[in-house]
KEVOVO-769026 format. One record per residue (C-alpha): residue in one letter; z, x, y. Coordinates in nm, 3 decimals. Each point is the difference from the previous one (the first is absolute). Layout:
+------+---------+---------+---------+
! rest !       Z !       X !       Y !
+------+---------+---------+---------+
!    A !       Z !       X !       Y !
...
+------+---------+---------+---------+
//
This chain:
+------+---------+---------+---------+
! rest !       Z !       X !       Y !
+------+---------+---------+---------+
!    X !  15.052 !   3.175 !   4.679 !
!    X !   0.059 !   0.006 !  -0.374 !
!    X !   0.309 !  -0.156 !  -0.150 !
!    X !   0.245 !   0.208 !  -0.200 !
!    X !   0.259 !  -0.105 !  -0.251 !
!    X !   0.351 !   0.011 !   0.143 !
!    X !   0.357 !  -0.091 !  -0.077 !
!    X !   0.067 !  -0.358 !   0.108 !
!    X !   0.345 !  -0.152 !   0.006 !
!    X !   0.124 !  -0.320 !   0.159 !
!    X !  -0.333 !  -0.099 !   0.161 !
!    X !  -0.023 !  -0.357 !   0.126 !
!    X !  -0.305 !  -0.201 !  -0.101 !
!    X !  -0.089 !  -0.138 !   0.343 !
!    X !  -0.160 !   0.247 !   0.244 !
!    X !   0.244 !   0.141 !   0.255 !
!    X !  -0.059 !  -0.012 !   0.373 !
!    X !   0.035 !   0.379 !   0.043 !
!    X !  -0.064 !   0.292 !  -0.232 !
!    X !   0.203 !   0.311 !   0.091 !
!    X !  -0.162 !   0.321 !  -0.129 !
!    X !   0.198 !   0.324 !  -0.028 !
!    X !  -0.154 !   0.325 !  -0.128 !
!    X !   0.247 !   0.250 !  -0.142 !
!    X !  -0.030 !   0.361 !  -0.107 !
!    X !   0.316 !   0.175 !  -0.119 !
!    X !   0.211 !  -0.235 !   0.208 !
!    X !   0.297 !  -0.047 !  -0.231 !
!    X !   0.242 !   0.080 !   0.284 !
!    X !  -0.135 !  -0.276 !   0.226 !
!    X !  -0.188 !  -0.273 !  -0.189 !
!    X !   0.316 !  -0.185 !  -0.103 !
!    X !   0.115 !  -0.022 !   0.362 !
!    X !  -0.336 !  -0.142 !   0.107 !
!    X !  -0.005 !  -0.262 !  -0.275 !
!    X !   0.358 !  -0.100 !   0.076 !
!    X !  -0.098 !  -0.058 !   0.364 !
!    X !  -0.286 !  -0.224 !  -0.116 !
!    X !   0.238 !  -0.192 !  -0.222 !
!    X !   0.206 !  -0.072 !   0.315 !
!    X !  -0.287 !  -0.157 !   0.196 !
!    X !   0.070 !  -0.326 !   0.182 !
!    X !  -0.337 !  -0.132 !  -0.116 !
!    X !   0.061 !  -0.194 !  -0.323 !
!    X !  -0.068 !   0.213 !  -0.307 !
!    X !  -0.256 !  -0.243 !  -0.138 !
!    X !  -0.223 !   0.052 !   0.305 !
!    X !  -0.074 !   0.368 !  -0.063 !
!    X !  -0.064 !   0.241 !  -0.284 !
!    X !   0.074 !   0.372 !  -0.011 !
!    X !  -0.251 !   0.239 !  -0.158 !
!    X !   0.093 !   0.364 !  -0.059 !
!    X !  -0.285 !   0.236 !  -0.088 !
!    X !   0.107 !   0.329 !  -0.154 !
!    X !  -0.235 !   0.283 !   0.094 !
!    X !   0.073 !   0.248 !  -0.279 !
!    X !   0.372 !   0.053 !   0.045 !
!    X !   0.173 !   0.254 !  -0.223 !
!    X !   0.348 !  -0.134 !   0.077 !
!    X !   0.153 !  -0.337 !  -0.092 !
!    X !  -0.149 !  -0.200 !   0.290 !
!    X !  -0.162 !  -0.245 !  -0.242 !
!    X !   0.322 !  -0.055 !  -0.195 !
!    X !   0.189 !  -0.074 !   0.321 !
!    X !  -0.264 !  -0.245 !   0.121 !
!    X !   0.010 !  -0.180 !  -0.334 !
!    X !   0.373 !  -0.057 !   0.041 !
!    X !  -0.099 !  -0.264 !   0.256 !
!    X !  -0.129 !  -0.290 !  -0.216 !
!    X !  -0.183 !  -0.164 !   0.291 !
!    X !  -0.215 !   0.311 !   0.055 !
!    X !  -0.341 !   0.055 !  -0.157 !
!    X !  -0.081 !   0.364 !  -0.081 !
!    X !  -0.349 !   0.146 !  -0.040 !
!    X !  -0.125 !   0.355 !  -0.043 !
!    X !  -0.277 !   0.183 !   0.186 !
!    X !  -0.068 !   0.350 !  -0.128 !
!    X !  -0.252 !   0.100 !   0.267 !
!    X !   0.207 !   0.199 !   0.251 !
!    X !   0.049 !  -0.145 !   0.345 !
!    X !   0.192 !  -0.289 !   0.152 !
!    X !  -0.320 !  -0.178 !   0.105 !
!    X !  -0.125 !  -0.013 !  -0.358 !
!    X !   0.341 !  -0.141 !  -0.093 !
!    X !  -0.018 !  -0.262 !   0.274 !
!    X !  -0.346 !  -0.103 !  -0.117 !
!    X !   0.139 !  -0.038 !  -0.351 !
!    X !   0.265 !  -0.232 !   0.138 !
!    X !  -0.265 !  -0.196 !   0.190 !
!    X !  -0.189 !  -0.056 !  -0.324 !
!    X !   0.299 !  -0.189 !  -0.140 !
!    X !   0.147 !  -0.161 !   0.313 !
!    X !   0.008 !  -0.381 !  -0.002 !
!    X !   0.127 !  -0.071 !   0.350 !
!    X !  -0.180 !  -0.150 !   0.299 !
!    X !   0.139 !   0.292 !   0.201 !
!    X !   0.030 !   0.365 !  -0.100 !
!    X !   0.295 !   0.199 !   0.133 !
!    X !   0.041 !   0.375 !  -0.044 !
!    X !   0.302 !   0.223 !   0.025 !
!    X !   0.097 !   0.337 !  -0.147 !
!    X !   0.248 !   0.088 !  -0.272 !
!    X !   0.227 !   0.187 !   0.240 !
!    X !   0.009 !  -0.286 !   0.251 !
!    X !   0.276 !  -0.255 !   0.055 !
!    X !  -0.143 !  -0.336 !   0.111 !
!    X !   0.217 !  -0.208 !   0.231 !
!    X !   0.129 !  -0.320 !  -0.168 !
!    X !  -0.218 !  -0.209 !   0.235 !
!    X !  -0.312 !   0.216 !  -0.049 !
!    X !  -0.218 !  -0.243 !  -0.195 !
!    X !   0.126 !  -0.307 !   0.188 !
!    X !  -0.091 !   0.163 !   0.334 !
!    X !  -0.334 !   0.115 !  -0.141 !
!    X !  -0.091 !  -0.359 !  -0.087 !
!    X !   0.097 !  -0.118 !   0.347 !
!    X !  -0.216 !   0.275 !   0.144 !
!    X !  -0.291 !  -0.118 !  -0.215 !
!    X !   0.047 !  -0.356 !   0.125 !
!    X !  -0.015 !   0.122 !   0.362 !
!    X !  -0.302 !   0.220 !  -0.067 !
!    X !  -0.216 !  -0.185 !  -0.255 !
!    X !  -0.304 !   0.225 !   0.061 !
!    X !   0.187 !   0.329 !  -0.031 !
!    X !  -0.146 !   0.254 !  -0.237 !
!    X !   0.323 !   0.200 !  -0.017 !
!    X !   0.355 !  -0.082 !   0.100 !
!    X !   0.166 !   0.338 !   0.062 !
!    X !   0.378 !  -0.022 !   0.015 !
!    X !   0.256 !   0.220 !   0.166 !
!    X !   0.112 !   0.307 !  -0.196 !
!    X !   0.357 !   0.102 !   0.084 !
!    X !   0.096 !   0.352 !  -0.104 !
!    X !   0.339 !   0.069 !  -0.152 !
!    X !   0.175 !   0.318 !  -0.107 !
!    X !   0.126 !   0.064 !  -0.350 !
!    X !   0.128 !   0.291 !  -0.202 !
!    X !   0.224 !   0.292 !   0.083 !
!    X !  -0.282 !   0.219 !   0.136 !
!    X !  -0.090 !  -0.227 !   0.290 !
!    X !  -0.085 !   0.198 !   0.315 !
!    X !  -0.001 !  -0.159 !   0.347 !
!    X !  -0.295 !   0.214 !   0.114 !
!    X !  -0.221 !  -0.125 !  -0.280 !
!    X !   0.120 !  -0.356 !   0.054 !
!    X !  -0.095 !   0.026 !   0.367 !
!    X !  -0.345 !   0.125 !  -0.096 !
!    X !  -0.055 !  -0.280 !  -0.250 !
!    X !   0.111 !  -0.267 !   0.246 !
!    X !  -0.235 !   0.134 !   0.267 !
!    X !  -0.311 !   0.026 !  -0.215 !
!    X !   0.023 !  -0.198 !  -0.323 !
!    X !  -0.131 !  -0.350 !  -0.066 !
!    X !  -0.136 !  -0.114 !   0.341 !
!    X !  -0.038 !  -0.357 !  -0.127 !
!    X !   0.023 !  -0.139 !   0.353 !
!    X !  -0.355 !   0.133 !   0.045 !
!    X !  -0.127 !  -0.195 !  -0.300 !
!    X !  -0.310 !  -0.110 !   0.189 !
!    X !  -0.115 !   0.365 !  -0.004 !
!    X !   0.021 !   0.011 !  -0.378 !
!    X !   0.359 !   0.124 !  -0.028 !
!    X !   0.090 !  -0.231 !  -0.288 !
!    X !   0.210 !   0.180 !  -0.261 !
!    X !   0.022 !  -0.148 !  -0.348 !
!    X !   0.376 !   0.054 !   0.020 !
!    X !   0.000 !  -0.335 !   0.183 !
!    X !  -0.327 !  -0.194 !  -0.023 !
!    X !  -0.107 !  -0.355 !  -0.087 !
!    X !  -0.351 !  -0.147 !  -0.022 !
!    X !  -0.159 !  -0.312 !  -0.134 !
!    X !  -0.135 !   0.054 !  -0.350 !
!    X !  -0.344 !  -0.117 !   0.112 !
!    X !  -0.032 !   0.307 !   0.225 !
!    X !   0.005 !   0.231 !  -0.303 !
!    X !  -0.223 !  -0.236 !  -0.195 !
!    X !  -0.262 !   0.031 !   0.275 !
!    X !   0.034 !   0.369 !   0.087 !
!    X !   0.126 !   0.162 !  -0.318 !
!    X !   0.305 !   0.219 !  -0.043 !
!    X !   0.118 !   0.336 !   0.130 !
!    X !  -0.204 !   0.320 !  -0.022 !
!    X !   0.139 !   0.159 !  -0.316 !
!    X !  -0.145 !   0.341 !   0.089 !
!    X !   0.257 !   0.040 !   0.278 !
!    X !   0.350 !   0.129 !  -0.064 !
!    X !   0.109 !  -0.076 !   0.357 !
!    X !  -0.135 !  -0.210 !   0.286 !
!    X !  -0.150 !  -0.267 !  -0.222 !
!    X !   0.208 !  -0.270 !   0.167 !
!    X !  -0.143 !   0.087 !   0.343 !
!    X !  -0.353 !   0.016 !  -0.146 !
!    X !   0.047 !  -0.344 !  -0.157 !
!    X !   0.146 !  -0.145 !   0.320 !
!    X !  -0.296 !   0.125 !   0.204 !
!    X !  -0.240 !  -0.148 !  -0.255 !
!    X !   0.180 !  -0.333 !   0.032 !
!    X !  -0.015 !   0.020 !   0.380 !
!    X !  -0.368 !   0.088 !  -0.020 !
!    X !  -0.059 !  -0.318 !  -0.199 !
!    X !   0.138 !  -0.201 !   0.292 !
!    X !   0.359 !  -0.058 !  -0.106 !
!    X !   0.280 !   0.084 !   0.249 !
!    X !   0.271 !   0.254 !  -0.084 !
!    X !   0.331 !  -0.149 !   0.115 !
!    X !   0.341 !   0.158 !   0.049 !
!    X !   0.292 !  -0.220 !  -0.110 !
!    X !   0.322 !   0.174 !   0.118 !
!    X !   0.239 !  -0.244 !  -0.166 !
!    X !  -0.157 !   0.081 !  -0.341 !
!    X !   0.223 !   0.300 !  -0.077 !
!    X !   0.007 !   0.264 !  -0.272 !
!    X !   0.230 !   0.303 !  -0.005 !
!    X !  -0.142 !   0.342 !  -0.087 !
!    X !   0.196 !   0.324 !  -0.051 !
!    X !  -0.066 !   0.288 !   0.237 !
!    X !  -0.130 !   0.330 !  -0.132 !
!    X !   0.328 !   0.181 !   0.046 !
!    X !  -0.101 !   0.359 !  -0.081 !
!    X !  -0.263 !   0.243 !   0.125 !
!    X !  -0.148 !   0.015 !  -0.351 !
!    X !  -0.050 !  -0.378 !  -0.007 !
!    X !  -0.173 !   0.007 !   0.338 !
!    X !  -0.226 !   0.284 !  -0.114 !
!    X !  -0.097 !  -0.190 !  -0.316 !
!    X !  -0.071 !  -0.309 !   0.208 !
!    X !  -0.215 !   0.194 !   0.249 !
!    X !  -0.199 !   0.163 !  -0.281 !
!    X !  -0.060 !  -0.339 !  -0.160 !
!    X !  -0.105 !  -0.162 !   0.328 !
!    X !  -0.227 !   0.294 !   0.079 !
!    X !  -0.163 !  -0.032 !  -0.341 !
!    X !  -0.057 !  -0.369 !   0.061 !
!    X !  -0.167 !   0.073 !   0.334 !
!    X !  -0.217 !   0.266 !  -0.161 !
!    X !  -0.110 !  -0.233 !  -0.281 !
!    X !  -0.102 !  -0.281 !   0.236 !
!    X !  -0.184 !   0.222 !   0.250 !
!    X !  -0.378 !   0.037 !  -0.038 !
!    X !  -0.091 !   0.336 !  -0.162 !
!    X !  -0.235 !   0.104 !   0.282 !
!    X !   0.205 !   0.213 !   0.240 !
!    X !   0.321 !  -0.115 !  -0.170 !
!    X !   0.210 !   0.311 !   0.062 !
!    X !  -0.073 !   0.006 !   0.373 !
!    X !   0.073 !  -0.372 !   0.028 !
!    X !   0.336 !   0.004 !  -0.174 !
!    X !   0.112 !   0.313 !   0.186 !
!    X !  -0.096 !  -0.166 !   0.327 !
!    X !   0.197 !  -0.311 !  -0.091 !
!    X !   0.301 !   0.217 !  -0.092 !
!    X !  -0.011 !   0.178 !   0.337 !
!    X !  -0.028 !  -0.329 !   0.189 !
!    X !   0.277 !  -0.159 !  -0.206 !
!    X !   0.230 !   0.300 !   0.052 !
!    X !  -0.044 !  -0.012 !   0.378 !
!    X !   0.058 !  -0.374 !   0.002 !
!    X !   0.316 !   0.033 !  -0.207 !
!    X !   0.143 !   0.278 !   0.215 !
!    X !  -0.058 !  -0.216 !   0.307 !
!    X !   0.175 !  -0.291 !  -0.168 !
!    X !   0.298 !   0.220 !  -0.087 !
!    X !   0.043 !   0.107 !   0.363 !
!    X !  -0.024 !  -0.360 !   0.118 !
!    X !   0.244 !  -0.137 !  -0.260 !
!    X !   0.318 !  -0.138 !   0.160 !
!    X !   0.348 !   0.085 !  -0.121 !
!    X !  -0.075 !   0.348 !  -0.137 !
!    X !   0.154 !   0.319 !   0.135 !
!    X !  -0.221 !   0.288 !   0.109 !
!    X !   0.118 !   0.199 !  -0.301 !
!    X !  -0.094 !  -0.279 !  -0.240 !
!    X !  -0.341 !  -0.039 !   0.167 !
!    X !  -0.068 !   0.372 !  -0.039 !
!    X !   0.096 !  -0.021 !  -0.368 !
!    X !  -0.231 !  -0.299 !  -0.049 !
!    X !  -0.288 !   0.183 !   0.170 !
!    X !   0.052 !   0.294 !  -0.236 !
!    X !   0.005 !  -0.233 !  -0.301 !
!    X !  -0.316 !  -0.171 !   0.125 !
!    X !  -0.179 !   0.333 !   0.030 !
!    X !   0.125 !   0.115 !  -0.341 !
!    X !  -0.141 !  -0.314 !  -0.163 !
!    X !  -0.326 !   0.049 !   0.188 !
!    X !  -0.026 !   0.341 !  -0.167 !
!    X !   0.068 !  -0.167 !  -0.336 !
!    X !  -0.290 !  -0.241 !   0.063 !
!    X !  -0.232 !   0.282 !   0.107 !
!    X !   0.076 !   0.203 !  -0.311 !
!    X !  -0.053 !  -0.306 !  -0.217 !
!    X !  -0.345 !  -0.059 !   0.154 !
!    X !  -0.104 !   0.359 !  -0.070 !
!    X !   0.127 !  -0.036 !  -0.358 !
!    X !  -0.210 !  -0.313 !  -0.044 !
!    X !  -0.299 !   0.164 !   0.168 !
!    X !   0.001 !   0.262 !  -0.276 !
!    X !  -0.019 !  -0.263 !  -0.273 !
!    X !   0.359 !  -0.091 !  -0.081 !
!    X !   0.098 !  -0.363 !  -0.060 !
!    X !   0.212 !  -0.208 !   0.232 !
!    X !   0.368 !  -0.032 !  -0.085 !
!    X !   0.130 !  -0.321 !  -0.152 !
!    X !   0.359 !   0.041 !   0.113 !
+------+---------+---------+---------+
//
C-alpha cells in the first residue's frame, strides 16, 4: 500500500492505540454527525486517531471533515470504499484498526467496548460489533424499515463471515500479514476479507456491546440501489466459469430463504408479511436484471 499526501491537523506524536478509518464519498449530510459521535467517545482522545479518506467527493465532505482539528484527511481517487480503506490503512498508526462508515453513528462507548472485546478475545481476527438501525428523514417508511431490520447487517453470524466494515475492529498485524481489502470489489469486500482472515486461522467474533448506529434505507429507491450494488459485488467475486447460473441460483435460494423468514417473523400482521414478501420478490427481480446487465458487459454499480 503506497502512502499518499494528506491534510494533517492536530496529530499527536505518540502512536495511538486505535486507528479509526472512515471512507466518505459525497457524504456532506452525514460525515459531521459521525465525527461528532467519535469526539464523544468515552475512550480518552489521546488513545485513538480518526482518519477520513475522501473517495472523490464532489460535495464539501472534505471541508466538513477538516473542521474537526483532531481528524486526519486523505484522498483516494480510485473509486470504491475498499480502495479508500486501504489508503487509510497505509497511514494508520494504531495497534488496532477500527472501521465505520460516514453515515454511521458510533455509540459513545464503542471504542471502549471494542478494546474490552479484544482483551477477552486476544486471538480474534475480526471483532464485529452490533449494528443498530435507526430511522431518519421525513420519507421514512415502516415497510422498508421492517425489511432492513430483518435482512441487513447479520453481525451476530460473524463466524460465517458476516463482518460489515460499518462496525469492525482488527489488530493491525492481521492486515500486515494478509494485506488489505480487494480493491476490485465495490461491494462484499468486507465479507471476502473476513473469510480470508478466518481461512488464515483467526476467529471472527461477535461483540454485541460494541455498538454502531446505521440509518435504514427508508425508500424503495434506496433499497433498489443497495440491491444493485450488492448484486454487483457478488458478480465481481464469483468465478467467471458458469457465473450467471451460479448467481441466479444464489438469488433464488436467498429469495426463498427470505420469504420463509418473513412468514416466521414474530409481531408482524398478515398484511405486513404479504407486503414484505412482495418487496422481497421485487428486489429479487432487481438482482436478476442486474446480473443480466453485467452478463452483457456492463460494469457493477458503485452506489
